[in-house]
C-alpha positions, 0 to 999 in steps of 0.5 A: 142383641145377639145373632143366630145362624139359619139352616142355610148358614145365614147369620141373622141379627136377633134380640132376646126378650124375656116376656114371661111368665105373665099373670092375669091380674084383672079381667075387664069386660064390656059389661063392667068396664065398657071394653074387653081387655086383660090386665097382666103383671110381669116380674112378681115382687118378693116384698110388697112393702112399697105397694099401697093397700089398695094395690095389695088387695088387687094383686092378692085376688090374682094370687100374687103379692105385686108386680114390677110391671103391669100392662093391659091388652085387648082381647076378643073373648075375656071369658076364656081367661081366668084370674091368676092364670099364667099366660104361656108364650107358645099359646100367644106367639108362634115361630114365624109370626110378625109382632110389634114391639114398643118401648122408650128409646134411649135419651140423648139429651139436647141435640141439633137438627142433624143428630135429632132429625137427620138433616144433611146440613150445609156445605163444608167448603171454604167460605160457607157460613151454613154448616149445621143450622136448621135453615129457614123455619117460616115466612117473615110476614105471613103467617109471621110465626113458626108453624107448629110441628117444625123440626127444630133442635131439642130433647132427642130420644126418650120417647115411645117408639114402635118397631113394626112387623119383627119376625119371631125367630125362636121361642123358649117357653121354659125360660120365658124367652122370645127371640125376634129378628132385628133391634127393638127400641130402648136400652139394655134391660129396658121394658118393652111391649110385644103384641100382635101387629096392627098393620101387617106387612105384605109378603112378596 
C-alpha cells in the first residue's frame, strides 16, 4: 500500500497492483466449450522444466513457454481476441472505474470468536465468569444439536475474500500497474483477481 495526493490536496490511501502483461492462452466459445471466456496467463516462466508436456504444448500455441498464474474470465464476444494477444490495462480499465478485487486473506491460525468473528465478549468486571467465550450455541432439547453455520472458534483467515467497488485512481500501462483506492485482500506480493464489478454501488 501507499498513498497519493488528489488535486484538492487530500491524501488518498491506495494499493499498487501489477496486472500486466497478460497473454491470451486459450479462447473458449459457446460452440466448443459451452460458454464464452478467455484463459489468460500472467508472469511468463523462463524455464518450463517444471511444466508437464501437455501444458507446454498448450502454452506454445499462444507463443509462450509457461506462466506462473493462469486465470479465466468471461467475455461477451471472444471472436474479437486472438491467441497470444497481450491484453493492455488501458483497454480494459479506465481511471475512475469501479473494480472488484478477490484474493486469499492472511492466515491467522486458530482463533477464538472475538478475533475471528468480532464478538464483543462478556463483562470485564470483578466476579464475571464470562469474558471471551462464545456463549450459547444451541438449545438443550430441541433440536438438541448445534445448528450448521454457527460462528465458533476455528481457523481464521486463509480464505477467498472479495472487496467490491474499489475505485481506480491511476493507470500506468507502460509498467503494467493499476492503482486502486483502499486495501485489497491478502499479504504483500499475494495474487489477486481484478475484474469488472458484478454489483455496482449507487453514487449519491
